[in-house]
C-alpha positions in Angstrom: 0.2 0.3 0.1 2.5 2.3 0.6 4.3 1.9 -2.9 1.0 2.4 -4.3 0.6 5.9 -2.3 4.5 6.7 -3.9 3.3 5.9 -7.1 0.0 8.6 -6.4 1.9 10.7 -5.2 4.2 11.0 -8.3 1.8 11.1 -10.8 0.2 13.8 -8.6 3.3 15.8 -9.1 3.4 15.0 -12.8 0.1 15.7 -13.8 0.2 19.0 -11.7 3.0 20.0 -14.0 0.8 19.6 -17.4 -1.7 22.3 -16.6 -3.4 23.9 -19.2 -1.4 27.1 -20.9 -5.0 29.9 -20.2 -2.6 32.6 -20.8 -3.3 35.5 -23.8 0.2 37.0 -24.9 1.6 38.9 -27.6 4.7 38.8 -29.6 6.4 40.8 -31.9 9.5 39.5 -34.0 11.8 41.5 -35.7 14.7 40.1 -37.8 14.8 36.9 -35.9 14.9 38.6 -32.5 11.6 38.8 -29.6 11.9 42.6 -29.2 8.4 42.1 -27.0 7.5 39.0 -25.4 4.7 39.4 -23.3 2.7 37.0 -21.5 1.0 38.3 -18.5 -0.8 41.2 -17.3 1.1 44.1 -18.1 2.5 46.2 -20.9 6.1 46.1 -22.6 7.2 48.1 -25.2 10.9 48.8 -27.3 12.2 51.7 -29.4 15.2 51.5 -31.3 16.7 54.9 -32.6 17.8 54.5 -36.2 18.6 58.1 -37.1 19.5 58.1 -40.3 22.6 61.1 -41.1 23.0 61.7 -45.0 24.7 64.4 -46.7 23.6 65.7 -50.2 23.2 62.9 -52.7 23.7 60.4 -50.0 21.5 57.7 -49.5 20.6 54.7 -47.3 18.9 51.6 -47.6 16.7 49.6 -44.9 15.6 45.9 -44.9 13.6 44.3 -41.9 11.7 41.3 -41.7 8.6 40.9 -39.3 6.1 38.6 -37.3 3.1 39.9 -35.1 1.2 37.7 -32.7 -1.6 37.9 -29.9 -3.4 35.3 -28.6 -6.0 34.6 -25.3 -8.5 31.8 -24.6 -11.4 33.5 -24.2 -11.6 33.4 -20.3 -12.5 35.7 -18.1 -10.2 38.2 -16.7 -10.4 41.2 -13.9 -8.0 43.4 -13.8 -7.4 45.7 -10.7 -5.8 49.1 -11.6 -4.1 49.3 -8.9 -2.1 46.0 -9.2 0.4 47.7 -11.6 2.5 51.3 -11.7 1.1 53.0 -14.6 4.4 52.3 -16.9 3.5 48.7 -16.3 -0.8 48.3 -16.8 -2.1 47.3 -20.1 -3.8 50.4 -20.3 -0.1 52.1 -20.5 1.0 54.6 -23.5 4.1 54.9 -25.2 5.7 58.0 -24.8 5.7 58.9 -28.7 3.8 61.1 -30.8 1.0 60.6 -32.0 0.0 58.7 -28.6 -0.4 54.8 -29.1 -1.9 53.5 -25.8 -3.5 49.9 -24.5 -7.1 48.5 -24.6 -9.1 49.3 -22.3 -10.2 46.0 -20.1 -13.6 44.3 -20.7 -13.9 41.8 -18.2 -12.1 38.9 -20.7 -8.4 38.0 -21.4 -7.0 40.1 -24.6 -3.7 40.8 -26.2 -2.7 43.4 -28.7 0.7 43.8 -30.3 1.7 46.8 -32.3 4.8 47.6 -34.5 6.0 50.3 -36.3 8.8 50.7 -38.8 9.9 54.6 -39.9 8.3 56.3 -36.8 9.2 60.0 -37.1 8.3 61.9 -33.8 8.4 65.8 -35.2 8.9 67.0 -31.4 12.6 68.8 -31.3 13.4 67.7 -35.1 14.4 70.8 -37.5 14.6 69.1 -40.8 14.7 71.4 -44.0 11.5 71.2 -46.7 12.2 69.0 -49.6 15.2 67.6 -47.6 14.5 63.5 -47.9 13.3 61.0 -50.4 12.2 58.4 -48.6 10.6 54.7 -50.5 8.7 52.4 -48.9 8.0 49.0 -49.9 5.9 46.5 -47.7 3.8 47.5 -44.4 5.0 49.7 -42.4 2.4 49.7 -39.5 1.3 46.6 -37.9 -1.4 46.1 -35.3 -3.3 43.1 -34.1 -5.6 42.6 -31.1 -7.7 39.8 -29.9 -11.5 39.9 -29.0 -12.6 40.8 -25.8 -15.6 37.9 -25.6 -15.5 34.2 -24.7 -14.0 33.1 -27.9 -10.3 31.7 -27.9 -8.1 33.7 -30.7 -5.0 33.6 -32.6 -3.5 36.3 -35.0 -0.3 36.1 -37.1 0.9 38.2 -39.7 4.3 38.0 -41.1 6.1 40.0 -44.1 8.8 42.2 -44.8 9.8 45.9 -45.4 12.3 48.1 -47.6 13.1 51.4 -46.8 14.7 53.2 -49.3 16.1 57.3 -48.0 17.9 59.5 -49.9 19.0 63.3 -49.5 17.9 65.1 -52.1 18.3 68.9 -51.2 18.8 71.3 -53.8 21.0 73.8 -51.0 23.3 70.9 -50.2 22.0 70.4 -46.5 23.6 67.8 -44.5 20.2 66.3 -42.1 19.6 63.4 -39.9 16.5 61.6 -40.4 14.7 60.9 -37.3 14.1 57.3 -38.2 13.2 54.6 -35.6 11.0 51.7 -35.0 8.7 50.7 -32.1 6.7 47.4 -30.9 4.7 47.3 -28.4 2.4 44.6 -26.3 -0.3 45.0 -23.9 -1.8 42.0 -22.2 -4.5 40.8 -19.6 -4.0 37.2 -18.6 -5.5 34.9 -16.7 -3.3 32.7 -14.7 -2.8 28.9 -16.1 -5.7 26.8 -14.8 -5.5 22.9 -14.0 -6.6 20.6 -17.0 -9.4 18.1 -16.6 -7.3 15.4 -16.7 -5.8 16.4 -14.0 -8.5 17.3 -11.7 -10.3 13.9 -12.1 -6.4 12.4 -10.9 -6.1 14.7 -7.9 -10.0 13.4 -6.8 -8.8 9.9 -7.6 -6.4 10.6 -5.4 -7.9 11.6 -2.6 -10.9 9.2 -3.1 -7.9 6.2 -2.4 -6.5 8.5 0.6 -9.7 8.6 1.8 -10.2 4.5 1.4 -6.9 3.9 3.1 -7.3 5.7 6.2 -11.1 4.0 6.7 -9.3 0.8 5.7 -6.9 1.4 8.5 -9.7 2.8 11.1 -11.5 -0.9 10.6 -8.4 -2.9 11.1 -7.1 -1.1 14.4 -6.5 -3.5 17.1 -8.7 -2.3 19.6 
């Protein structure tokens, strides 16, 4: 009987490690590198400032591969705004212009991932008009958001984007283009829940332990 109980405890331990991944996730990959990988309630973002300095007649070519993925399991989720500081809250905003913010909580799991190439924040930038010519091939702004409901969602997009940047100034101006890439993820996530098989195994284990205790009481010397 002791051996049986040991095997039962081992089985319960293994089953506990196979819980369902009841989570929402936001994943952004650029050139094979995960720049945003969020799987718990919160907000994460990255900004890569790639300002391009070019003299008269000079040019630059930029190329990126990318993928954006979001998923949720359609579970209820109650978010307490006081549980996270504002900079990590899934309602948080990027400190960019124009302002980009996360979705408002609806009571369900939700995930949003956004990616923008060639972001040009005009604040504090003084570029003479007509200095740069920018030719783009491919999507420069990608944003995916799961539905906030009881249905599970899984969305993915992938592609490439090319930029050809040229200084075409007639005034022979040396200037820098404020060129940047940013990515962000917002997630409302419910913690993992046990698989039905795990719950059944735990119930069976409790039944065996109860039967064992009852058997010991029946044959205990009086």
